[in-house]
N, C-alpha and C positions, 0 to 999 in steps of 0.2 A: 057553285059543288065539287066537295074534293075527290079528285080521280081514285076514292080508297075510302074503305067504312073504318070506322070508329066505334069499340064493341063500349057498351056503359051500359050502366044498368043504375038507378036510385040505391039498390040494396049491397053496392059496393061499401058504402059506408061501414066501417068498421066497430061495432060498438062495443068499444074502451073505457068509454070515459074518460077523463081528463089525462093528457097523455101527451108527450113528447110528439105521438105520431099523428101527423093533423088527421086525421080522420075524414075529415068535413070535404079535403082538397080536389076529392074526385070530380065531386059536384060541382065544388067552384073552376073546377078544368071546363067539365060541360058547360055549365053556363058562362064562362069567358069567351069559347069559343065560338057561343053564338051571338052573346051579345055584343063581340066584335065580326060578326059575320066573316069569320076564319071556315067555321063551317054552316049548313043549315042542317034542320031536322031531318032530313032526309039522310043525308051522310051518317045516320045513328044509327047502331042493329041491338038490340039486346039481349043477350046472351041467355041460354038454359044451364044449370047449372049442371058440373060434370057429374056423370055417373061414376057410384061408387067402385065400377070395374074399372074405369081410367083411371080412378085414384092411384088403385091397386096396382097399375102399372108402374108404380115406382114408390110407392109406400108400403110397408108391410102390412100383414092383415091385422097384426099382434096394434098396432099405432093407429090405424083405420079402427079400431074396433074402441079401443078407447076416446077416438075421437067423438064417434058417435055413440057414446053409451057415457061418457063424463068423466069417465074412471080414471083421468089422470094423476097421476100422483103429484103433491106441493112444489114437489122438486125438477118434476119435466112441466109441468106450469109457471115457474119460476127462470127456468131455462128458454121458457119462449120468451117473456117480460112481457104479457099480454093476458087479460084477467079472460079465462075460459068462459063460453059460454055456447050454449044451441045455436043461439042465434050467431056468433060467429063462427061458428066450422059452417054454417049454412052460408054465410058471407065466401069463405074461402075456398069451398067446392061450388062457388058463383064464379068468384075470379077465375078458375081452372077452367071453366064452361067460357070464360070471357078469352081465354088468352089458347083456347082451343078453337077458338070459332074466329081468332083474328089471323090465327095461325094456315085455316084453310082460306081464308079472304085474301092475305097474303100470295101462297100460291095461284089464285086466281085474279087478281090486281096489284102483283109484284112487292105488295105491300101493303100491311093491316097491322093497326093499332088496338090495344085492349087500352083504355084508361082505367088503368089499375092491373092491378099483378106484380110479375118483377117477383116474386117472396123466395128471394136467392138464397136465402140461411137456411130455412128445410132442409131436413134428411131423412132417406127414408122412412125411421124410425124413432123419429122424436123434430120436434121444433125448435128453434131460436131465432134469439134478433127480431122480432114481432113478426117472423113466419111461422105461419100452422102445417102450409100445404107449400110445394113446390111447383107452382103454374106449372110455370115452362119448361120445365121436365113432363111435366104431365102431358103438355101439347105436343112436344115431340114423338114423345115413346107413342101419344094416339096417332100422327101422323105417318109412324115407323108403321104400326100395327095393323092401320089402314092402307100401308102400301103407297101413300102419297109422298112422301118422301121416301132416302135409305139411309141420307145424312146432314146433320146440323152440326152449325159450328154458331156458340154462344158467342158473346163483346157485351159482356158486362160494364159498364160504366159508371156504378153507381161510387161509392168511397169507398165502401166496406165490400175486402174478400168477397168473393162468391163463394160462400165454403162449402154450401149444400148443394151446389151446381157440381163443383170439384169432384165431392163424395160422390154425388149420383152416377157420373160419368169419367169414375176415376179409372186410369190408366197407368203405364208402365211410368218410371222414374229414368229421368235421363240428366247426368250434370247441368251445371249450367252454361249456357251459350250466350255468349255476346247480340245486344241486339245487332241486326244489319244495318248498315249504310242508311241513310232517310234516303242517297240519290237513288237504293233498288225499291222504294216505295211505291204504292199503287198508284197515287193518282198525282205525287211531287209533292217538294215539302212547305208547310204551311209557311207561314208570311213570318219571318224572325226566327228562325231555326238555322241552324249551322248545318252546312251540306254534308260535314261527316257524319252528323250524325247525333244524338240531345247530349249522349255522354260529353261532344266536345263543342256542346255550347254555348258556353260561357261557363263563372264563376258558379251557377246552382250547381248543386250537389245531383249526382246520378243516380237514376232510378235503377233497377236488377232487371233484369230479364231472366224470368226458368223457366224449361220446356219440362215435358213429361205428356206424352201423347202415345196412346193407343184405342183403337176404336171407334164407334161409326160415330161418336159425336166429340167435335175439339171446340176445347172452350178456353176463352179469353180472358180473362180479368185485369181488368187497369184500375189501381187500388193503391189510397193512402198506404204505406209499410204499417205506420206506428198508428196504429187504430184497429176497431175490433174486429175480426175477433183474434183474440191471441193467439192460434192453431188456425192456419193457412194449409189446409191439402196443397197438394199441385194439381191446378188446372193443368192443359195441354200447354197453352202460356199465361205467365203472371208475370204483371208486369208494377213492381212494388216503387210506389214515389216515394220520393222526398217531402216532408211537412213545407208546407206552402210554393209547392208547385204552382205555377200560371200557367197563361193557355196556351204560349206559344210551347213551351216543354213539352206538357199535355198531349197537344197534337199530333207532334211530331211524338212519342212514342207509342202514341196510339195510332197513327200509321204506317208506324212501320210495325207494331205488334201484328196489325191485323194480315200488312203485307206476307209478314212473315209467316202465319197461320195461312194463308191461300197458297202458298209455295208449297205448302206442306199437305193440305187437304184440300177437298173438291167438295164444299157444301151443295145441298138441294135449298137449304133454307140456315138462313142466318135468324137468329133468336135477338134483338138488342135488347137488355138491360138499361133503360137510359136514365139512370140516376138523378136527382138534380142537387144530390149533395155536395159532387166536387166544387158547388157553390161559394165562392169566399165567406160569404155571412150566413153559414150552414154552423148552426149549433152542435152537430156530432160529426163534423169532418173539420181536417184541418188542407185542406189544399184548397188553392187561392182561385179560381176561376171567375172568372166575371160572367155574367149576363150575355155578352157578344161571345165570348170566347163558347159555351157552352150550346149554342146555337151552330157554331163553326164546328165542334164535335158532333154534331149530330147532322148536318149537311157532308161533314165526309164521310161515315159510316155510311149516309146514304148514298153518295156519289159513286164507292163503292161497290156497294152491288147492284147498282144500275148500269152501272159502265161493267160489269160481269156478269149482268143477267141473272144476278141470285135475289130471290123473293127474300122482302125480310119482314118479321114479324117483331112488333117494339114491344115495349111494359115499361110502365113507369116507376117501379121500385122506390127507393127513397125519397126523403125533400123534408128539411126541418130547419128551415130558413128562419132565423129570427123574425123576420116578416112571409106569414104564409104566402102575403103575393106573390114573391116574388119566386118560389115555391110555384103557384100558380104559372105565372107568368113562364118559367122554365119550361114548363109541361106542355103549354100551347104553345113554343116556342117549335118544341121537336114536330107539333104538326107545321106548325109555319113551311120547316127547314123541308119537311116530307113534298110538301105541297108547292113548293119551288124547285128542287127536285127533281120527282117526280111528273110533275102538269107541264113538265118541258116537253118538247117533241128529242127523243133518241139521235145525237148525231149519228149521220153513216160513215 
């Protein structure tokens, strides 16, 4: 039995037909976790759909009405890049309900997983990039509405910038600042990184870190710069990574971004968007992380959360590996990483 719950429903399946988004991945992750005895049946909890009131904490009444009545314009549907159907609306409402439930379990058990969700390209008034509803934002606003948290931090490790997240939780803009030294990081330098920080860690091109924050939600996005979306609204911290960034450089940037964020902000909840698409074999990504590097990424986020005693809610976001089995393995490894970190006795 796992020391945390996995939120899952067979109805997470997105009815979108042949598509680069592997709609069956949620079921395959569920089945793989059971088949490999990583989880058992009692570890899974079935969510209920979010209510319209929950969705309206983030999305505009006009947009919600269009979704409920099937009156999106052709251009709005095209921008979403998935075919509209009433069944799809129900699947996204269910994903949002799953993230709400995962956040509630995270506050209870220190970590909670939604085996789905992470639809970070949805804006208040429209969908983009395979995302209709921003389930993570809905979960945060619901937790705040219920007075269960005051502040939250999103840590978005999808290969694509979290543009919807940044827009929903927009803060003031400040000039770019250099990334802090790795020596000041939360849990120490990843193996192979330079103590002077990623920008001096060798010949690999440096990324860029941008700051812009004010508000009750602190947003971090670590993403490939030369990738979707073309317009990237400011997160609280954006790390724009160059093409081909590998494991050690990625982990150094991530460690420093979270460390910088936690020096500025005290979240009651971390929402970890654990995209599988920084993988080097991803069809829609241009970074070069290995399977092992992605698991180290997950371990890093979980170790920071555990060390700081901050509950963490996990969603899965994107993953478009040439072999869907690789995407499934990456998502299963996130559960394994959490079990390894949160299943151990906490050091005094």
